[in-house]
C-alpha positions in Angstrom: 0.0 0.0 0.0 1.4 3.4 -1.0 2.0 5.9 1.8 1.2 9.6 1.3 3.1 12.7 2.3 1.5 16.1 2.6 3.5 19.4 2.6 2.1 22.8 3.3 4.1 26.1 3.4 2.9 29.5 4.6 4.6 32.8 5.4 3.8 34.7 8.6 4.7 38.2 9.8 6.0 37.1 13.2 9.1 35.7 14.8 10.2 32.0 15.2 9.8 32.4 19.0 6.2 33.6 18.7 5.3 30.8 16.3 6.9 28.2 18.5 5.0 29.5 21.5 1.8 29.5 19.6 2.3 25.9 18.4 3.1 24.6 21.9 0.9 26.6 24.3 -2.3 24.6 25.0 -4.4 27.7 25.5 -3.3 29.2 22.2 -3.8 26.0 20.3 -7.3 25.9 21.7 -8.0 29.3 20.3 -6.8 28.8 16.7 -6.9 24.9 16.3 -10.1 24.1 18.2 -8.2 21.6 20.3 -5.6 22.0 23.1 -2.2 20.5 22.3 -1.0 19.3 25.7 2.6 18.2 26.4 5.8 19.3 28.0 7.3 19.2 24.5 10.4 17.3 25.5 11.6 14.5 23.1 10.1 11.2 24.1 7.1 12.9 25.8 3.5 12.1 24.9 1.4 14.9 23.4 -2.4 15.0 23.1 -4.8 17.0 20.8 -7.6 17.3 23.4 -11.1 18.6 22.8 -11.9 22.0 24.3 -15.4 20.8 25.5 -14.0 19.7 28.9 -14.4 16.0 28.0 -10.7 15.3 28.1 -11.0 13.3 24.9 -7.9 13.4 22.7 -8.7 13.0 19.0 -5.0 12.8 18.1 -2.1 11.5 20.2 1.6 11.0 19.7 5.1 11.3 20.9 7.4 14.2 20.6 10.3 13.0 18.5 12.3 16.2 18.1 12.0 19.6 19.8 14.5 22.3 18.8 12.9 25.6 19.9 12.2 27.8 18.0 13.1 26.1 14.7 11.8 22.5 14.5 9.2 20.3 16.1 8.6 16.7 15.0 5.9 14.4 16.5 4.0 11.3 15.7 0.4 12.1 14.9 -2.4 9.4 15.0 -5.8 8.5 16.4 -5.7 7.1 19.9 -5.0 3.3 20.1 -2.6 1.2 18.2 -0.7 3.0 15.4 -1.5 1.8 11.9 0.3 -1.3 10.7 2.9 0.6 8.8 3.7 2.7 11.8 2.6 6.1 13.0 2.4 9.2 10.8 4.7 12.1 11.6 4.3 15.8 11.5 7.3 18.1 11.2 7.1 21.9 11.7 10.1 23.7 10.2 10.2 27.3 11.2 12.6 29.5 9.2 13.1 33.2 9.7 13.6 35.6 6.8 14.0 39.3 7.9 10.5 40.2 9.3 8.7 37.1 8.2 8.9 33.4 8.9 8.3 30.5 6.6 6.5 27.6 8.3 6.6 24.3 6.5 4.4 21.5 7.8 5.3 18.0 6.4 2.9 15.2 7.3 4.4 11.9 6.4 3.3 8.2 6.4 -0.4 9.0 5.9 -1.9 5.5 5.6 -4.5 6.1 2.9 -6.3 8.5 0.7 -8.8 9.3 3.4 -6.0 10.4 5.8 -4.4 12.4 2.9 -7.7 14.2 2.2 -8.1 15.0 5.9 -4.6 16.4 6.0 -5.1 18.4 2.8 -8.2 20.0 4.3 -7.0 20.4 7.9 -3.5 21.8 7.6 -4.4 24.9 5.5 -7.4 25.6 7.8 -5.3 25.4 11.0 -2.4 27.4 9.6 -4.7 30.1 8.2 -6.1 30.6 11.6 -2.6 30.5 13.2 -1.4 33.2 10.7 -4.5 35.3 11.4 -4.0 35.1 15.2 -0.3 36.0 15.0 -0.7 38.8 12.5 -3.9 40.4 13.7 -4.3 39.2 17.3 -7.6 37.5 16.4 -8.6 34.1 14.9 -10.7 34.1 11.8 -14.4 35.0 12.3 -15.5 31.5 11.4 -13.5 28.3 12.1 -12.0 27.5 8.7 -12.3 23.7 9.3 -16.1 24.1 9.3 -15.7 24.1 5.5 -14.8 20.5 5.9 -17.3 19.7 8.7 -18.0 16.2 7.4 -14.3 15.1 7.6 -13.9 16.6 11.1 -17.1 15.0 12.4 -16.0 11.6 11.1 -12.7 11.9 12.9 -14.2 13.0 16.2 -16.9 10.2 16.0 -14.1 7.6 15.6 -12.6 8.7 18.9 -15.8 9.2 20.9 -16.1 6.5 23.6 -19.9 6.5 23.6 
């Protein structure tokens, strides 16, 4: 079975330090991502993408593989439970300064199938658009951009709901 890789690049008027903080602060990720990313962000530590509804449900979990503030963050990225047979997918954030702007490259590797690739293709642009808006204006977008792909998001959350 062929594995998929998704790469997304954006440019943000910010600093690498601000971007790193915004990627790793649970309160800020809740504001622009709709989930709190919870971890101590040390290599080998667990991280969880927890719902903000107070349920404590994590829709994505993983392990921090690399953390080089403020330049690079690599983590596994999968639904809770056993990783897929071909191993976990990984997400890498590369943060590169250029004068007053920063290039953020997100590489999501080892996506197991077309469905996961489609979810990444819809999700990463939405999350990073909201991140960019927050850092450049101080506000998230007026509508959560992932609502444009509400069916994909609902399916992911339904898979992880213990009910």
